[in-house]
C-alpha positions in Angstrom: 0.0 0.0 0.0 1.4 3.4 -1.0 1.1 6.2 1.6 3.1 9.0 -0.1 1.0 11.3 -2.3 2.2 12.4 -5.7 2.7 15.9 -4.5 4.9 14.8 -1.5 6.8 12.5 -3.9 7.9 15.6 -5.9 10.0 17.0 -3.0 13.0 15.9 -1.1 14.0 15.9 2.6 16.1 18.8 3.8 19.7 18.2 2.5 21.3 20.1 5.3 19.4 18.1 7.9 20.4 14.9 6.1 24.1 15.7 6.3 23.8 16.7 10.0 22.1 13.4 10.7 24.9 11.5 9.0 27.5 13.5 11.0 25.7 12.6 14.2 25.6 9.0 13.3 29.4 9.0 12.8 29.9 10.8 16.1 27.7 8.1 17.8 30.3 5.5 16.5 33.1 7.5 18.3 34.4 9.4 15.3 35.3 13.1 15.8 33.3 15.0 13.2 33.3 18.8 12.8 29.7 19.5 11.8 29.5 22.6 9.6 26.2 21.6 8.0 23.5 23.2 10.0 22.8 27.0 10.3 22.2 26.9 14.1 23.8 29.2 16.6 26.0 27.4 19.1 25.1 29.8 21.9 22.5 29.1 24.6 19.3 31.1 24.5 19.8 34.3 26.7 18.7 33.7 30.3 16.1 36.6 30.4 14.3 34.9 27.5 14.4 31.5 29.2 13.1 33.1 32.5 10.2 34.7 30.6 9.1 31.3 29.4 9.5 29.8 32.9 7.5 32.6 34.4 4.7 32.1 31.8 4.5 28.5 32.7 4.4 29.1 36.4 1.6 31.6 35.9 -0.3 29.0 34.0 -0.2 30.9 30.7 -0.2 27.6 28.8 -3.5 27.9 27.0 -4.3 28.4 23.3 -3.7 31.9 22.0 -5.4 33.5 19.0 -4.1 32.1 15.6 -2.3 35.4 15.0 -0.6 35.3 18.4 -0.6 37.1 21.7 -1.3 40.8 21.7 1.9 41.2 23.7 4.0 39.6 21.0 2.3 41.4 18.1 2.9 44.7 19.9 6.6 43.7 20.3 6.9 42.9 16.6 5.2 46.2 15.6 7.6 48.0 17.9 10.6 46.1 16.5 9.8 47.2 13.0 9.4 50.8 14.0 12.5 50.9 16.3 14.9 48.9 14.1 13.6 49.5 10.5 11.6 52.7 10.7 8.6 50.8 9.3 5.0 51.3 10.5 2.8 48.2 10.6 -0.6 47.8 12.3 -1.3 44.9 14.6 -3.5 43.2 12.0 -0.7 43.3 9.4 1.3 40.8 11.5 1.3 37.0 11.3 3.1 34.7 13.7 4.0 31.0 13.0 5.9 28.1 14.4 9.1 29.2 12.7 9.7 31.3 9.6 9.3 28.1 7.6 5.7 27.8 8.5 5.1 31.4 7.4 6.5 30.4 4.0 4.2 27.4 3.9 1.2 29.5 4.8 2.0 32.2 2.3 2.4 29.9 -0.6 -0.6 27.8 0.4 -2.7 30.9 0.7 -1.7 32.5 -2.7 -0.4 30.0 -5.3 -2.6 28.5 -8.0 -1.4 25.5 -10.0 1.2 26.7 -12.5 2.0 30.0 -10.8 5.7 30.8 -11.0 8.0 32.0 -8.2 11.2 33.7 -9.2 14.1 32.6 -6.9 17.7 33.7 -7.2 20.1 30.7 -6.9 21.8 29.9 -4.6 18.7 29.8 -2.4 17.9 28.3 1.0 17.3 24.6 0.5 13.6 24.6 1.4 12.4 27.5 -0.8 11.8 25.6 -4.1 10.4 22.4 -2.4 7.9 24.5 -0.5 6.8 26.2 -3.8 6.5 22.8 -5.6 4.5 21.3 -2.7 1.9 24.0 -3.0 1.5 23.7 -6.8 3.8 26.4 -7.9 6.8 26.3 -10.3 10.1 27.7 -9.0 11.9 29.7 -11.7 15.5 29.8 -10.5 18.0 32.4 -11.7 21.6 31.3 -11.2 23.8 33.9 -9.5 27.3 32.5 -8.9 30.3 33.9 -7.2 31.1 35.9 -10.3 27.8 37.8 -9.7 28.5 38.3 -6.0 25.7 35.8 -5.5 23.0 38.4 -6.2 20.4 38.8 -8.9 20.5 41.9 -11.1 17.7 44.0 -12.3 18.2 42.8 -15.8 18.0 39.1 -14.9 15.0 39.7 -12.7 13.2 41.4 -15.6 14.1 38.5 -17.9 12.7 36.0 -15.5 9.3 37.6 -14.9 6.4 36.3 -17.0 2.6 36.8 -16.9 2.5 33.6 -14.7 4.9 35.1 -12.1 3.2 35.3 -8.7 6.1 36.0 -6.3 9.7 37.1 -6.2 11.4 35.4 -3.3 14.9 36.2 -2.0 16.8 36.6 1.3 19.3 39.1 2.5 21.6 38.5 4.3 21.7 35.3 2.3 21.7 31.7 3.3 23.8 30.0 1.9 26.2 32.7 0.6 26.3 35.5 3.2 25.7 38.1 0.5 23.8 41.3 1.4 21.9 43.5 -1.1 22.8 47.1 -0.9 20.0 49.7 -0.7 20.8 50.7 -4.3 20.6 47.1 -5.5 17.3 46.7 -3.8 16.0 49.9 -5.4 17.1 48.6 -8.8 15.1 45.4 -8.2 12.2 47.4 -7.0 12.1 49.5 -10.1 11.7 46.3 -12.1 9.0 45.0 -9.8 7.1 48.3 -10.0 6.6 47.6 -13.7 4.9 44.3 -12.9 2.1 44.9 -10.5 1.0 41.2 -10.6 4.2 40.1 -8.8 4.3 40.1 -5.0 7.6 40.2 -3.1 8.7 37.9 -0.3 11.7 39.3 1.5 13.3 36.8 4.0 15.2 38.9 6.5 15.7 36.5 9.3 19.5 37.1 9.3 19.1 40.9 9.4 21.1 41.4 12.6 24.0 39.2 11.6 26.2 41.6 9.6 29.8 40.6 9.3 31.2 43.0 6.7 31.0 46.6 5.6 27.6 46.4 3.8 24.8 47.4 6.2 21.5 45.6 6.2 18.6 47.3 4.5 15.0 46.0 4.6 13.4 45.7 1.2 10.5 47.9 2.2 12.8 50.6 3.5 14.5 50.7 0.1 11.3 50.4 -1.8 8.4 51.9 0.3 6.2 52.2 -2.8 6.0 48.3 -2.9 5.0 47.9 0.8 1.4 47.0 -0.2 2.6 43.8 -2.0 5.6 42.8 0.1 5.7 40.2 2.8 8.7 40.6 5.2 9.6 37.3 6.9 11.6 37.2 10.1 11.9 35.3 13.3 13.9 34.9 16.6 15.8 31.7 15.7 19.1 33.1 14.4 19.5 36.4 16.3 18.5 35.1 19.7 19.7 31.5 19.4 16.2 30.2 19.6 16.1 27.6 16.8 14.3 25.0 18.8 11.7 27.4 20.2 10.1 27.6 16.7 8.8 31.2 16.3 8.7 33.1 13.1 6.7 36.2 12.1 5.8 38.2 9.1 4.5 41.7 8.2 2.6 42.5 5.1 -0.6 43.6 3.5 -3.7 43.2 5.7 -5.5 40.9 3.2 -2.6 38.6 3.0 -1.9 38.3 6.8 -5.6 37.7 7.3 -5.3 34.7 4.9 -2.2 33.5 6.7 -3.9 33.7 10.1 -6.9 31.8 8.7 -4.7 29.0 7.6 -2.9 29.0 11.0 -6.3 28.5 12.7 -6.8 25.3 10.7 -3.2 23.9 11.0 -1.5 24.3 14.3 -4.2 26.6 15.8 -1.5 28.9 17.1 2.2 29.1 17.9 3.3 27.8 21.3 2.1 30.2 24.0 5.3 29.6 26.0 7.5 30.4 23.0 5.4 33.6 22.3 6.1 35.0 25.8 9.8 34.1 25.3 9.9 35.8 21.9 8.3 39.0 23.3 11.0 39.0 25.9 13.6 38.6 23.2 12.3 41.5 21.1 11.5 43.9 24.0 14.5 43.0 26.3 18.2 43.9 26.3 20.0 43.3 23.0 23.5 42.8 24.5 23.5 39.2 23.5 22.9 40.0 19.8 25.8 42.5 19.8 28.1 40.0 21.5 27.1 37.1 19.2 27.4 39.1 16.0 31.0 40.3 17.0 31.9 36.6 17.5 30.3 35.6 14.1 32.3 38.4 12.5 35.6 37.0 13.9 34.7 33.5 12.9 33.8 34.7 9.4 37.1 36.4 9.0 38.8 33.2 10.2 37.1 30.9 7.7 37.4 33.3 4.8 41.1 33.6 5.5 41.6 29.9 6.1 39.6 28.5 3.2 41.0 31.1 0.8 44.4 29.7 1.5 43.4 26.3 0.3 44.5 25.9 -3.4 41.6 25.5 -5.8 38.9 27.0 -3.6 37.3 30.3 -4.8 36.1 32.1 -1.8 34.1 35.3 -1.3 34.1 36.7 2.2 30.6 36.7 3.8 28.9 40.0 4.3 26.3 38.6 6.7 24.7 35.5 8.2 27.1 32.8 9.2 27.9 30.9 6.0 30.8 30.5 3.6 30.1 29.2 0.1 33.4 28.3 -1.7 33.4 27.4 -5.3 35.1 24.0 -5.7 35.2 23.5 -9.5 39.0 22.7 -9.3 38.3 19.5 -7.5 35.5 18.1 -9.7 36.8 15.3 -11.8 39.6 14.4 -9.5 40.1 11.0 -7.9 40.1 10.1 -4.2 42.7 7.8 -2.6 40.3 4.9 -2.6 39.9 5.3 -6.4 36.5 6.9 -6.3 36.0 9.7 -8.9 34.6 13.1 -7.6 32.0 13.8 -10.3 30.1 16.7 -8.6 29.9 18.7 -5.4 27.6 16.2 -3.7 30.4 13.6 -4.1 32.9 16.1 -2.9 30.9 16.9 0.3 30.5 13.1 0.9 34.3 12.7 0.5 35.0 15.5 2.9 32.8 13.9 5.5 34.3 10.4 4.9 37.9 11.4 4.6 38.2 14.7 6.4 35.5 14.2 9.1 34.1 17.6 8.1 30.4 17.9 7.4 29.4 20.4 4.7 26.4 20.7 2.4 26.9 20.5 -1.4 25.9 23.5 -3.6 23.5 21.3 -5.5 21.2 21.5 -2.5 21.0 25.3 -3.0 20.5 25.2 -6.8 24.0 25.8 -8.0 27.1 23.7 -8.6 29.9 23.2 -7.9 30.1 24.7 -4.4 30.0 23.6 -0.8 28.3 25.5 2.1 29.8 25.5 5.5 28.3 27.2 8.6 30.7 29.0 10.9 28.1 29.0 13.8 30.5 26.9 15.8 33.6 27.5 17.9 36.8 29.0 16.5 38.6 25.8 17.6 36.3 23.7 15.6 36.7 25.9 12.6 40.5 25.8 12.8 40.2 22.0 12.8 37.8 22.0 9.9 40.1 24.2 7.8 43.1 21.9 8.5 41.2 18.7 7.8 39.6 20.1 4.6 43.0 21.2 3.3 44.5 17.8 4.0 41.6 15.9 2.4 41.6 18.0 -0.7 45.3 17.7 -1.0 44.9 13.9 -1.3 42.7 14.3 -4.5 44.6 13.5 -7.7 
């Protein structure tokens, strides 16, 4: 008896999670693996956030909330947009989900008709295209390699838009590349989108606080305020506040759209966790010292990996501007042969080789829609990163 539907059969499991599971299995056997596969901060959630959750539980605040979340959290999100981005949103222009990924699910489920196209610059976060496919859409990816600074241009965006285009989806700072769009680059994209009023914009800004280089973060709506009425900003507390397991994402956008998202929420998970919502409100309203300290550490780690991997012959490295990822191009090693005689035909096989031979877990560029690259997360200690650099260099040097 078959249980998997045709629609589910068209998508794949998360590649980054699959690599992480393989790395954990090796660790369980006693092997020392440096896992650079998952984009997960290695810091503990700040204590004042944890205490807010504990206090909520002790007060018995463990009931269902409204599908669009607690008033306290929506107020905190509205205040965050005003304070940090200079953007004005009303309470009913906010939607809250169990992670930013659920916001993506809800948005595409609410808006896509079969055959609608979603323009996505590649490299893209691994789940974007599968979520589009799952909801009947067609991802239209636009390759943007290291030679393009990993960013789509206005000309390429214009060429990708058709009468069937429903959304333009991108993220800045970028997972997997660490690229950040400048305000002028966003304005150039906005000028194209202004000529196509049938296209909505989904701007994933979950890494907004993690800026490692000289390019400052600019929210898409700040750069293109004239497009606010068809832009959905996606954000969350996972990355900035080390709250990945708490599962809390949020979005701000047009009232009619957020109403649809909240309606879907009422029929799926009912609401986000009440405990997590109190914790998220504490994160947004409370002291931001942790964010400042964590970002300074990410910046130091980014400089370490950019310098270390750039020194490995054959890797083409662009220093990350934000987030906590490095995305080296590895074309030099494709076609080479491993010590055991296996030929490295693509970046998936190279990532597998690095895990097997170097005990370093990375994610192949194919998972992000471009080849040949590997993504590594530097959201781990500098000691681990130094080991990873040395092991990667040694393993690559063995290829012939």
